[in-house]
Backbone as JSON, one array per atom type, in Angstrom:
{
  "sequence": "MFVKINEYLVLKNEEKTFTEMIKLEQRMNAIPAGLDKYNLFKDKIEKRKFWLVEFWLSEQDYHEYQKLDSHRYFLDLLKGVLERKHEQHFCEIVL",
  "N": [[76.43, 58.83, 15.65], [74.44, 59.57, 12.86], [71.53, 58.77, 11.1], [69.98, 58.71, 7.95], [67.21, 57.92, 5.99], [66.09, 57.64, 2.78], [63.3, 57.28, 0.68], [62.63, 56.43, -2.6], [60.75, 56.69, -5.62], [61.27, 55.85, -8.78], [61.13, 57.09, -12.13], [59.91, 55.15, -14.9], [62.29, 53.28, -16.72], [64.4, 54.86, -15.88], [66.07, 53.95, -13.94], [68.85, 53.28, -14.01], [70.02, 55.77, -14.59], [69.25, 57.12, -12.27], [70.66, 55.65, -10.23], [73.31, 56.16, -10.98], [73.39, 58.93, -10.67], [73.04, 59.15, -7.88], [75.37, 57.83, -6.94], [77.36, 59.57, -7.91], [76.72, 62.0, -6.59], [77.1, 61.25, -3.9], [79.86, 60.7, -3.86], [81.04, 63.12, -4.77], [80.0, 65.24, -3.17], [78.65, 64.48, -0.66], [80.29, 62.61, 0.87], [82.74, 64.12, 1.26], [81.55, 66.03, 2.91], [80.97, 64.79, 5.3], [79.64, 62.36, 5.3], [79.67, 59.06, 6.32], [79.21, 56.42, 5.35], [77.15, 54.75, 2.88], [74.23, 52.99, 1.71], [72.45, 51.68, -1.02], [69.36, 50.44, -1.66], [67.27, 48.27, -3.56], [63.92, 47.57, -4.24], [62.6, 44.29, -4.36], [60.18, 43.57, -5.46], [58.7, 45.85, -6.38], [60.18, 47.25, -8.81], [61.06, 49.84, -9.35], [61.38, 51.17, -7.01], [63.44, 52.52, -4.51], [65.68, 52.63, -1.69], [67.7, 54.81, 0.0], [70.17, 54.66, 2.3], [71.81, 56.54, 4.55], [74.71, 57.06, 6.47], [75.76, 59.29, 8.66], [78.5, 61.13, 10.07], [77.88, 63.01, 11.98], [74.93, 64.75, 13.09], [75.07, 67.45, 12.69], [76.94, 67.64, 10.56], [75.36, 66.6, 8.51], [73.32, 68.58, 8.35], [74.81, 70.81, 7.56], [75.65, 69.94, 5.05], [73.21, 69.91, 3.7], [72.89, 72.59, 3.16], [74.61, 73.2, 1.11], [75.15, 74.65, -2.07], [75.7, 73.08, -4.31], [74.55, 70.66, -3.58], [71.85, 71.33, -3.42], [71.38, 71.93, -6.07], [71.77, 69.4, -7.17], [69.5, 68.09, -6.06], [67.47, 69.39, -7.48], [68.03, 68.47, -10.08], [67.59, 65.75, -9.68], [64.83, 65.55, -9.47], [63.97, 65.22, -12.05], [64.09, 62.5, -12.63], [62.43, 61.23, -10.93], [59.29, 59.85, -9.9], [57.66, 60.87, -7.97], [57.89, 63.14, -5.16], [60.53, 62.38, -2.91], [60.44, 60.39, 0.11], [61.42, 61.0, 3.48], [63.23, 59.74, 6.28], [64.41, 60.03, 9.55], [66.83, 58.76, 11.72], [68.24, 57.08, 14.62], [70.93, 54.97, 15.5], [70.27, 51.99, 17.16], [71.05, 49.36, 17.83]],
  "CA": [[76.14, 58.61, 14.24], [73.11, 60.02, 12.46], [71.11, 57.97, 9.94], [68.86, 59.24, 7.17], [66.73, 56.97, 4.99], [65.22, 58.24, 1.76], [62.58, 56.33, -0.18], [62.44, 57.02, -3.93], [60.07, 55.98, -6.69], [61.95, 56.36, -9.96], [60.39, 56.96, -13.38], [60.2, 53.96, -15.7], [63.49, 53.33, -17.56], [65.38, 55.82, -15.35], [66.74, 53.35, -12.79], [70.31, 53.39, -14.15], [70.34, 57.19, -14.43], [69.09, 57.42, -10.84], [71.76, 55.08, -9.44], [74.54, 56.89, -11.33], [73.3, 60.25, -10.04], [73.26, 58.96, -6.45], [76.8, 57.53, -6.74], [78.14, 60.79, -8.16], [76.45, 62.96, -5.51], [77.75, 60.79, -2.67], [81.31, 60.84, -4.02], [81.46, 64.5, -4.99], [79.55, 66.19, -2.16], [78.26, 63.96, 0.65], [81.42, 62.04, 1.61], [83.57, 65.21, 1.78], [80.82, 66.82, 3.9], [80.83, 64.07, 6.56], [78.95, 61.08, 5.16], [80.57, 57.96, 6.64], [78.95, 55.38, 4.35], [75.76, 54.7, 2.44], [73.78, 51.82, 0.98], [71.28, 51.9, -1.86], [68.6, 49.21, -1.78], [66.22, 48.24, -4.58], [62.83, 46.67, -3.9], [62.56, 43.12, -5.23], [58.88, 43.45, -6.11], [58.46, 47.09, -7.12], [61.53, 47.45, -9.35], [61.42, 51.26, -9.46], [61.46, 51.74, -5.66], [64.77, 52.44, -3.92], [65.93, 53.25, -0.39], [69.07, 55.26, 0.22], [70.45, 54.73, 3.74], [73.04, 57.32, 4.73], [75.27, 57.08, 7.82], [76.52, 60.54, 8.81], [79.34, 61.2, 11.26], [77.12, 63.77, 12.97], [73.74, 65.43, 12.56], [75.55, 68.77, 12.25], [77.5, 67.46, 9.23], [74.22, 66.44, 7.59], [72.65, 69.86, 8.17], [75.71, 71.65, 6.76], [75.58, 69.39, 3.7], [71.94, 70.34, 3.12], [73.01, 74.0, 2.79], [75.5, 73.36, -0.05], [74.51, 74.98, -3.35], [75.84, 71.93, -5.21], [73.56, 69.64, -3.19], [70.51, 71.82, -3.82], [71.33, 71.76, -7.52], [71.57, 67.96, -7.38], [68.1, 67.78, -5.76], [66.67, 69.86, -8.62], [68.25, 67.53, -11.19], [67.0, 64.46, -9.31], [63.39, 65.61, -9.73], [63.73, 64.79, -13.43], [64.02, 61.04, -12.76], [61.54, 60.7, -9.89], [57.85, 59.88, -10.17], [57.08, 61.73, -6.93], [58.87, 63.61, -4.17], [60.99, 61.29, -2.05], [60.1, 60.42, 1.53], [62.61, 61.01, 4.33], [63.1, 59.22, 7.64], [65.6, 60.32, 10.32], [66.96, 57.69, 12.69], [69.44, 56.87, 15.41], [71.26, 53.55, 15.59], [69.97, 51.43, 18.47], [71.96, 48.19, 17.99]],
  "C": [[74.68, 58.96, 13.99], [72.74, 59.29, 11.17], [69.91, 58.63, 9.28], [68.51, 58.2, 6.12], [65.78, 57.7, 4.06], [64.57, 57.13, 0.96], [62.25, 57.05, -1.49], [61.6, 56.1, -4.81], [60.53, 56.63, -7.99], [61.06, 56.16, -11.19], [60.82, 55.71, -14.15], [61.39, 54.24, -16.63], [64.53, 54.34, -17.09], [66.18, 55.26, -14.18], [68.27, 53.51, -12.86], [70.75, 54.85, -13.98], [70.29, 57.57, -12.95], [70.29, 56.9, -10.04], [73.08, 55.79, -9.74], [74.55, 58.28, -10.7], [73.59, 60.16, -8.54], [74.75, 58.72, -6.18], [77.65, 58.79, -6.9], [77.96, 61.8, -7.02], [77.16, 62.54, -4.22], [79.26, 61.02, -2.73], [81.76, 62.29, -4.04], [81.13, 65.44, -3.82], [79.35, 65.61, -0.76], [79.44, 63.44, 1.46], [82.36, 63.15, 2.1], [82.9, 66.03, 2.89], [80.62, 66.09, 5.23], [80.01, 62.8, 6.49], [79.97, 59.97, 5.4], [80.44, 56.85, 5.61], [77.48, 55.45, 3.96], [75.5, 53.37, 1.75], [72.55, 52.2, 0.19], [70.61, 50.54, -2.07], [67.52, 49.36, -2.84], [65.19, 47.2, -4.17], [62.79, 45.5, -4.88], [61.25, 42.99, -6.0], [58.6, 44.68, -6.98], [59.81, 47.61, -7.61], [61.98, 48.91, -9.42], [61.52, 51.94, -8.09], [62.84, 51.47, -5.07], [64.76, 53.09, -2.53], [67.41, 53.58, -0.31], [69.25, 55.44, 1.72], [71.81, 55.4, 3.9], [73.44, 57.32, 6.2], [76.2, 58.28, 7.93], [77.32, 60.51, 10.1], [78.65, 61.99, 12.37], [75.9, 64.41, 12.28], [74.12, 66.81, 12.05], [76.15, 68.69, 10.85], [76.39, 67.36, 8.18], [73.56, 67.79, 7.31], [73.51, 70.84, 7.36], [75.69, 71.22, 5.3], [74.31, 69.87, 2.98], [71.99, 71.79, 2.62], [73.87, 74.22, 1.54], [74.72, 73.65, -1.32], [74.57, 73.8, -4.31], [74.85, 70.83, -4.86], [72.16, 70.07, -3.59], [70.32, 71.69, -5.34], [71.09, 70.29, -7.87], [70.1, 67.58, -7.13], [67.18, 68.24, -6.89], [66.82, 68.92, -9.81], [67.56, 66.19, -10.93], [65.5, 64.42, -9.58], [63.04, 65.09, -11.12], [63.63, 63.29, -13.63], [63.09, 60.41, -11.73], [60.08, 60.85, -10.28], [57.14, 60.81, -9.18], [58.19, 62.17, -5.99], [59.26, 62.46, -3.24], [60.56, 61.49, -0.6], [61.38, 60.33, 2.34], [62.27, 60.48, 5.72], [64.44, 59.47, 8.34], [65.67, 59.37, 11.5], [68.23, 57.81, 13.52], [69.68, 55.37, 15.47], [71.01, 53.09, 17.02], [70.91, 50.26, 18.77], [72.94, 48.15, 16.85]]
}
C-alpha cells in the first residue's frame, strides 16, 4: 500500500467548494485508477487548512493516475480555490 498526504490551504469562503471538488475527483478518477480509500481532515484551529490522506493499492497505480488528462485538468481547476500550492508527503504504512 502506498500513502500520499496533501496539505491544502483553501481560500476564504471556498471550503465547501474545495470539499465537493475533492469528493468528485476521488469518485470519478482516483478510485477507478486504484485508490483504495481516502480521508479528508480539517484543522480545528486554522479552519481553511485541510489534509487529504490517500491510500493507493500500489505506487504504480498512483503514478498512472497522475498521467491522466482528467486529473491534470482537475489540478488546474483546484488552483482557483487554493491560497497557495499544496504540499505533498509520500509515505509507507509502518503499523
